N, C-alpha and C positions, 0 to 999 in steps of 0.2 A: 895731723891729717897726712895721709900717704901722698907721695909724689905721683903725679900722673903725666901722661903725654910723652913728649920727646925727651924730657929730662931724665927718664929712667933708662936703664940699660936696654930693656926690651924695646922701648920707644926709639932708641938710637938705631937698633938693628932694623926696625920697621921703616924708619926714615931712609936708610940705605937701600933696603929692598924696594921701596916705592920709587926712589930716584932711579934705580937700575931699570925697573920695569918701564918707567916713563921714557927713559933713554932708548930702550929697545923699541918701543912703539914709535918713537920719533924716527929712528933709523929705518925701520920697516916702511913707514909712511913715505920717507924720502926715496927709498928704493922703488916702491910701487909707482910713485909719480914719475920717476925717471924711466922705468920700463914702459909706462903708458905713453910717454912722449916719444920714445924710440920705436914703439910697435907700429906697424902699418895699420891704417884705419880701414883698409879694404876688407870686405867680407868675401870669402870664397864660397862658391856653391859646389855641392857634391852631386854628381850625376848618379842617378839610381838606375839600376838594371831591372826591368820588369820581366816577369817570367814568360811573357809572350814573345820576347826577342829571339 
């Protein structure tokens, strides 16, 4: 019976690719949380100019 899963050469590459992707997602999540904490929570309003002015 053929070997399957991570014991194969292709499986080892897949494991590395999956670990790299998970690491990137983790880093992006931490960056997003940091930016959300540092960002001001106030909402600014934009004045609109009506054509009647």
